[in-house]
Structures are given as C-alpha cells and as structure tokens.
C-alpha positions in Angstrom: -16.6 22.3 -18.1 -16.7 23.1 -14.3 -21.0 22.0 -14.4 -19.8 18.6 -16.0 -16.8 18.5 -13.0 -19.6 19.1 -10.6 -21.6 16.3 -11.4 -21.6 13.2 -8.8 -21.6 10.4 -11.3 -20.5 10.8 -14.9 -20.0 8.8 -18.4 -16.4 8.7 -20.2 -15.0 7.9 -23.2 -12.8 5.4 -22.0 -12.6 2.8 -18.9 -9.1 1.2 -18.0 -10.9 -2.8 -18.0 -6.8 -3.7 -18.1 -6.3 -2.4 -14.5 -9.9 -3.1 -13.6 -9.2 -7.0 -14.6 -5.3 -7.1 -12.9 -7.0 -6.0 -9.8 -10.1 -8.1 -9.2 -7.2 -11.4 -10.2 -4.9 -10.0 -7.9 -8.0 -10.3 -5.0 -9.2 -13.0 -6.2 -5.4 -14.6 -5.6 -5.4 -13.1 -2.6 -8.4 -15.1 -1.3 -6.8 -18.2 -2.6 -3.6 -17.7 -1.2 -4.7 -16.2 2.3 -7.4 -19.5 2.5 -4.3 -22.0 1.8 -2.0 -20.2 3.9 -4.3 -19.7 6.7 -6.5 -22.8 6.9 -4.7 -25.0 8.6 -4.3 -22.7 12.1 -8.1 -22.2 11.7 -8.8 -25.7 12.0 -6.3 -25.6 15.2 -8.0 -22.5 16.9 -11.5 -22.4 15.7 -12.6 -26.0 14.3 -12.8 -24.9 10.9 -10.7 -23.7 8.1 -12.4 -20.4 6.7 -12.2 -18.8 9.4 -9.4 -15.7 8.1 -10.9 -16.5 4.5 -14.8 -15.0 5.5 -13.4 -12.6 7.0 -10.9 -11.4 4.0 -13.7 -12.3 1.6 -16.3 -10.2 2.9 -13.7 -6.9 3.7 -12.7 -7.5 -0.7 -15.9 -7.8 -1.7 -16.9 -4.4 0.3 -13.7 -2.8 -1.1 -14.8 -4.2 -5.0 -18.4 -2.6 -4.5 -16.7 0.4 -3.2 -14.4 0.9 -5.6 -16.8 0.0 -8.5 -18.9 2.9 -7.0 -16.1 5.3 -6.9 -15.0 4.7 -10.0 -18.1 6.2 -11.6 -18.1 9.0 -9.6 -16.1 12.6 -10.3 -13.3 12.7 -9.2 -13.3 16.2 -8.5 -15.5 15.6 -6.1 -12.8 14.5 -3.9 -11.6 18.1 -3.5 -14.3 18.6 -1.1 -13.7 15.6 1.1 -10.0 16.1 1.6 -10.0 18.0 4.5 -12.6 16.4 6.5 -10.7 12.9 5.4 -7.6 14.9 6.6 -8.8 15.8 10.1 -10.1 12.5 10.0 -6.7 10.5 10.1 -5.4 13.0 12.4 -8.3 12.4 14.8 -7.7 8.0 14.3 -3.8 8.5 14.3 -4.0 9.8 17.8 -6.5 7.6 19.3 -4.4 4.5 18.0 -1.7 6.5 19.9 -3.3 6.5 23.2 -5.6 3.5 22.7 -4.4 1.3 20.1 -3.5 -2.3 20.4 0.0 -3.2 20.6 1.7 -5.8 18.8 5.5 -6.5 19.4 6.6 -2.9 20.7 4.0 -0.9 18.5 0.7 0.3 18.6 -0.7 0.4 14.8 -4.7 -1.1 15.4 -7.8 0.5 17.0 -9.8 -2.3 18.1 -14.1 -2.5 19.0 -14.3 -6.3 19.9 -13.4 -8.6 17.0 -13.1 -5.8 14.7 -9.9 -3.8 14.0 -8.4 -0.9 11.6 -5.5 0.1 11.3 -5.6 4.2 10.9 -2.2 4.1 8.6 -4.1 3.1 6.0 -6.3 6.1 6.0 -3.5 8.2 6.0 -2.0 6.9 3.1 -4.9 7.9 1.0 -5.5 11.0 2.7 -2.1 12.1 2.4 -2.4 11.3 -1.6 -5.3 13.5 -2.3 -4.3 16.4 0.4 -0.9 16.5 -1.7 -2.5 16.2 -5.2 -4.8 19.5 -4.1 -2.4 21.4 -2.3 0.5 20.6 -5.4 -2.0 22.5 -7.7 -3.1 25.2 -5.3 0.7 26.5 -5.1 2.0 25.0 -8.3 3.5 28.6 -9.1 5.4 28.5 -5.6 6.7 25.0 -5.5 9.6 26.2 -8.1 11.1 28.4 -5.5 13.0 25.9 -3.6 12.6 27.0 -0.4 9.1 27.1 -0.8 9.2 23.8 -1.5 11.0 22.6 1.3 8.7 24.5 3.6 5.7 22.6 1.6 6.8 19.2 2.2 7.6 20.5 6.0 3.8 21.8 6.8 2.1 19.3 4.5 3.5 16.0 4.4 6.1 16.2 6.9 3.5 16.0 10.7 1.8 12.9 9.4 5.3 11.0 8.6 6.6 12.0 12.0 3.3 11.3 13.2 3.2 7.6 11.9 6.6 7.0 11.9 6.2 7.3 16.3 4.6 3.6 15.8 4.8 2.4 12.5 8.3 3.4 10.7 7.6 1.3 7.5 4.6 2.9 6.5 5.9 6.3 7.5 8.6 5.9 4.6 5.5 4.6 2.3 4.1 8.1 3.2 7.6 9.8 2.4 8.3 8.4 -1.0 4.3 9.1 -1.8 4.4 12.7 -1.2 8.6 12.7 -2.2 7.4 11.3 -5.8 4.5 13.8 -6.1 6.3 16.9 -5.8 9.3 15.1 -8.0 6.4 15.0 -10.4 5.0 18.0 -10.5 8.2 20.0 -9.8 11.0 17.8 -11.3 15.0 19.0 -10.8 18.3 17.8 -9.3 18.1 20.2 -6.0 14.1 18.5 -5.1 15.5 14.8 -6.0 18.7 15.3 -3.9 17.0 16.6 -1.5 14.3 13.9 -1.4 16.7 11.2 -0.8 18.5 13.3 1.9 15.7 14.0 3.8 14.4 10.4 3.8 17.8 9.5 4.8 17.6 11.3 7.8 14.3 10.7 8.5 15.5 6.9 8.6 18.2 7.2 11.0 16.1 9.9 13.5 13.4 6.7 13.4 15.6 3.9 14.0 16.7 5.9 17.3 13.6 6.1 18.7 12.7 3.0 19.6 15.0 0.0 20.5 13.3 -2.7 18.5 14.1 -1.1 15.5 17.9 -1.1 15.8 17.6 -4.7 16.7 15.8 -5.8 13.5 18.9 -4.1 11.7 20.4 -7.0 13.8 18.2 -9.5 12.3 18.4 -8.3 8.6 22.2 -9.0 9.1 22.5 -11.7 10.6 18.8 -13.9 11.4 20.4 -17.0 13.2 22.4 -14.0 15.9 19.0 -14.1 17.7 15.7 -16.1 17.9 13.8 -13.5 17.0 15.2 -13.8 13.2 13.7 -17.4 13.4 10.5 -16.0 10.7 13.0 -14.6 8.3 15.0 -17.7 8.3 11.6 -20.2 7.9 10.4 -18.1 4.6 14.0 -18.0 3.6 13.5 -21.8 3.8 9.8 -21.6 1.9 11.7 -19.5 -0.9 14.1 -21.8 -1.3 11.8 -25.3 -1.0 9.6 -24.2 -4.0 12.3 -24.7 -6.6 10.8 -23.4 -10.3 7.5 -25.0 -10.1 6.5 -25.2 -6.3 5.0 -27.9 -4.4 1.6 -27.5 -5.4 -0.8 -25.3 -4.3 -1.6 -25.5 -0.3 1.3 -28.1 -0.3 3.5 -25.6 2.0 5.1 -27.0 5.2 6.8 -23.6 6.5 3.0 -22.5 6.5 2.2 -25.0 9.4 3.7 -23.2 12.1 6.7 -22.5 10.9 6.1 -19.0 9.8 3.7 -17.5 12.2 0.6 -15.8 10.7 1.8 -16.9 7.5 -1.3 -15.3 6.0 0.3 -11.6 6.9 3.1 -10.0 5.6 5.0 -13.1 4.6 2.4 -14.6 2.4 4.9 -14.2 -0.8 7.3 -16.7 0.9 4.5 -19.1 1.0 3.7 -18.2 -2.9 7.3 -18.9 -3.5 6.9 -21.9 -2.2 3.7 -23.9 -3.1 4.0 -21.9 -6.6 8.1 -21.5 -7.3 9.8 -18.9 -9.1 6.8 -19.3 -11.8 4.7 -18.1 -9.5 6.1 -15.0 -8.1 7.0 -13.5 -11.1 3.5 -14.2 -12.6 2.5 -11.9 -9.4 5.1 -9.2 -9.9 4.1 -9.2 -13.9 0.5 -8.5 -12.9 2.0 -5.7 -10.3 4.3 -4.3 -12.9 0.6 -4.2 -15.5 -1.0 -2.2 -13.0 2.0 0.2 -13.0 2.0 0.6 -16.4 -1.5 1.4 -16.4 -1.2 3.6 -13.7 1.4 5.8 -16.0 -0.8 5.4 -19.1 -3.6 6.9 -16.6 -1.6 9.6 -15.6 0.1 10.3 -18.6 -3.6 11.3 -20.4 -5.5 12.2 -17.5 -7.6 15.2 -18.1 -5.4 17.6 -15.3 -2.7 17.6 -13.1 -4.8 17.2 -10.1 -5.8 13.8 -11.4 -2.5 13.1 -12.6 -1.0 13.6 -9.6 -3.8 11.4 -7.6 -2.6 8.6 -10.0 1.0 9.1 -9.1 0.5 8.9 -5.7 -1.9 5.6 -6.1 0.8 4.1 -8.1 3.5 4.8 -5.9 2.2 3.8 -2.6 0.5 0.0 -4.3 4.7 -0.1 -5.9 6.5 0.9 -2.9 4.8 -1.1 -0.6 5.5 -4.3 -2.7 9.0 -3.8 -3.3 9.5 -3.6 0.4 7.0 -6.6 1.3 9.0 -8.0 -1.1 12.5 -7.2 0.0 11.4 -8.2 3.6 10.4 -11.2 2.9 14.3 -12.1 0.6 15.6 -10.1 3.9 17.0 -7.6 1.5 16.0 -5.2 3.8 15.5 -5.4 7.6 12.2 -7.4 8.7 9.0 -4.9 9.0 5.2 -5.0 9.4 4.2 -4.4 5.5 1.5 -6.3 4.2 1.8 -7.5 0.3 -1.0 -5.1 -1.5 -4.0 -7.1 -3.1 -2.9 -10.7 -1.4 -2.2 -10.0 2.0 -4.7 -10.9 5.3 -5.8 -7.1 6.2 -9.3 -5.8 6.0 -8.1 -2.2 6.4 -5.7 -2.2 3.7 -7.9 -4.3 1.0 -10.9 -1.8 1.5 -8.3 1.6 1.5 -6.3 0.0 -1.6 -9.8 -0.9 -3.8 -10.6 2.8 -3.1 -7.9 3.9 -4.2 -7.7 2.2 -7.6 -11.8 3.2 -7.7 -10.4 7.1 -7.8 -7.7 5.4 -10.4 -10.1 4.3 -12.6 -12.8 7.3 -12.1 -9.7 9.3 -13.6 -9.2 6.9 -16.6 -13.3 7.2 -17.4 -12.9 11.3 -18.0 -9.9 10.7 -20.5 -10.7 12.0 -24.0 -9.6 10.4 -26.7 -9.0 11.6 -29.9 -9.0 9.0 -33.4 -5.5 8.3 -33.2 -4.8 7.3 -29.6 -5.0 3.6 -28.5 -4.7 3.5 -24.5 
C-alpha cells in the first residue's frame, strides 16, 4: 500500500468525468464572457477586440494542462511539497506588501512588466494542503478544545492576518477554508460557535485597519450616497435590465464603459444582463453540481487526508462564488472577489484548475465495490 502511494502517477478504478466536464464547461463559458465583456474596451485601448481574451485563454490552457497532469499524480506526493509551498507563499506575501502594485488603496499584485500574479491565490491552495496535512497529524489532540484553538491560531491564524492586512475578502475565504476543514474533522457545537465568533471578531478588526473598508459599508447601505457607489448601481441596472432570458449574448449596454472593468469582479452582472435569470440559474446550477461531486469524492476518498483536501477546495470555490454573487447583487459590501472560472484573472484560473486537478487525482484512487455507483 505504501509503495503504491509513493508512485508519482497512478491508475485508478474510478475517475469523476462529471466534475471534469463541468469545470471545462465553466472555463469555456468564462472565455466567452471575458470576450463579450472586454471586447469593447479592448478595441478602444488596443484597437482589436481579443486582447484580454487571448491572455485569459493562454492562462486557461496552461491551467487545464496542469490540471490534467496533476489529476494523474498520486495526491500523497503533495505532503512532501507542503512545506516548500507554504514558505513560498509567505515569501510572496511579504514581497507583495513591500513591492506590490497598489490598486484602490490595497496591495494585492506582484508585477513584472505586463505580467502580474496574485499571491493570495497561492495562499488558498497552500492553506488547504497545510491544513489537511496538519489535521491528520494532530487529529487525536484536536479533540481537546484548547489544543484545537491553539492549532487554529498557530497554523491558520498568521496567514489569515497577513493576507487580511491588504485583502480582507481573501482573508475571509481563508478563514472559512480553515474553519470548515477543522469542523469536518472534529465536529461539535463548541467548534462551530467558536468559528463563528472568531470570524465575527476578525471582520470587525479588519474593518478598522483600513479607512476605505468602512466606506464600503456605507456604499453597501446606500450606493446613491457616494460617487463610489457607481459601480454597484451600474451592476444592479445590468441585472435588472436582463429580465428572464436576457438581451442576448454580446448585447450588454452596461459593459460599454458603465461598469468599470466588467470582465473582472462584476462579470456576473453582465451574465445576468445578456443571458437573464435563466443564464444566471444555469451558472449557479453548474456550481452546485461541482460542489455535489466534491461532496461525493470527499465521502469516498481513500483517507482523511484526501477527504480534507477536497473539502478545502469545495469550501474555497463555493464561498468565493457566494461572495462574488453577493457583492454583485449588493447583498454584502463591495469587495474584489472574482467569480471562479469565469472572471478574468490568470493567477486565479490557474490555481483553481490545479485545485480541481488534485481533487480529480483523489477521485482516481477511489476503490469501487460492486454495489457502488458514483
């Protein structure tokens, strides 16, 4: 058994083709929407409509190739890469705080020429792998409530705080990833209430560290009270004008400069405008299928380590989708969170696809009995 686990590539009895097809469809749909939302601005700036589409397609292609390679690897190999990846993430976070590109008052990107990366995306994958590894190693002690709190503060706390200094929304996602993984491994009402309480305290602390964050609360409460509520209002106009079946693909008016950088965080509003409520529900349905397949893989995973990795990836994707849609519909204060697989962003799509690759590699090692039908 140990010899099989140490092999780099493995063959399995099962492979989740449903998950693979859903992810590939979301990526393809994302490319269509990136082109639809960016072509007008691309013509104005670069004099041809494919600038952002080509860049996103290149990252998507690299991510898909990486996903397929990783899906054939024995996922236990990531135990040996956890610590190097963890230290790399810390180095990138320090670099982005010192030399990062500042946008809207926060530093989130490291850039070399026209190429930029977002280290917070590395932090998400790193935290999932580190938490899975450490939870398995300390599982007996985690049943002691005091040790569980100490574990959370030592393993997850520092990276959540470090990322939260410049990127509150990603910090909240990291917190949810760590909290859900711990709760799944060691369920109990004390843990649940502690996670909720700690999350509330973290939000209050982060709100006080940057003045612009309190301003976003005001935008959320009344977008018309400040000029900075313009983007939120335009997104709501786009959603409302889409109706049931939308204006038609490529027919959005709000992407014509009304929604700033519509191909980024606010892309879901253009989906609603062009494809209507029907298109929005289709996207939500696909995400729900993705989450369902992750639940199935986590339940049948060969060991706790694999199950926790899947839970972490599922939490990352589902929470990020919820937050993005909540921001676009003004259900929560505005913040910079891309819609997974659909919004423009090279670092985001590459690391999301690598996460899915690891999930697929775990599905590959599920052993089927004659009675099981996944």
